[in-house]
Structures are given as structure tokens and as C-alpha cells.
N, C-alpha and C positions, 0 to 999 in steps of 0.2 A: 191686070191684077197678079200678082207674085202669090205663088202658092207659100202656106207654111216654112215649108221645108228649106225652102229658096232664101236664104239671107239677102239683107240688102247691101249693097256694097258702097260702102258710104268714101267720102273724100278723105282727105288727109286729115280734115278736121272734126272727123267723125260726126256727130250730132250737134255738133256746136256752132253759130252763123261765122261764116268765113270774113263777112264785112264787120262785123264787130271786133272778131277776132283780129283783124289787120290794125284794128285802133289799138290795141293792147288789151282788151278784158275778152273774159271768157263768159258766152252767155248762149244757154242751150236756143237752139234755133226749134220751131215749130213744124209739125208735120203738114200743115195746113200750107206752108211756105216754102215748098220744097220743087227743086228743078233738077233736072239731069245735065250733066257736061262731061263728055268723053266716056259715057260708060258707070260714072259716080255719080250717085244723090248726094246732094246738099242741099241742109235746111237752114232757113233765114229764119232771123228772129221776127221780123213785120214785113210787110208787102212793101215799105220804100228800102229796105237792105236788098230785098228781093229783085226788085226793080235795077238797083245801083250793082247789084250781082252780074243779072242778064246783060247789060249793057257792056261790061269789060271784065269778064271771068278768069281772061287770063293773068290779071293785076292780083287776083285773089290765088291763083292756083299755084304761083312760085314759090309757095311755103313749102317746106320739106316736113316738119312735125308739128305740133304743137309747142310753141314758145310764150309765155305769158309771165312776165313779170312778177313776184310773188308782192300781196298786200296784206299786210298783217295789222290787226287791230288790239291793241293792249287794251284791256277795261279791269279797272280792281273793283274791288269790295265798296259797296255804297257807305259812304262817311268818311273813307280814306282821304287823308290829305287836305280834309279841312282846318284843321288847327296845326298843322306841322310845316 
């Protein structure tokens, strides 16, 4: 167990799931699905992603930085555009 003063060294994707990030989505991983690779900690979203990551971690370690395409949702006020 780590002491309070010793920060956890996360991988390139910080606390986000590397498997889901590879698919283009930014989803925070859970601490129950955490594993270590090359002295860094990686958190996955669910057990399925954790097993996928463990089978071939090199596929997900090639990323140099977090890059996710922006997704924007525009919403209007209720009733706007009903009669125009």
C-alpha cells in the first residue's frame, strides 16, 4: 500500500481508461479495475476493458498524449423552432 505522501504515478491517460480512449471516448477508469505496466498505473472502466488491456498493453501504450475529438451538443430553449 502506498503512503499518503507518495503520489500514484499514472500512465499517459491519467485516470482515464486507455481501452475506451483508443476508441475515441474519454471515460474515467475505476480504481477497482487498476493494473500496473512499466511502473505506471492504469485504470480501466470495467473488467472487460481491464482484460483487454492486460492481453496486449503495448497496443494502448503507444499513445503520447490525450487526444479526443470534441463532441458538442447544442440545445435550444423549450418551444423554439416549433412555428418557424
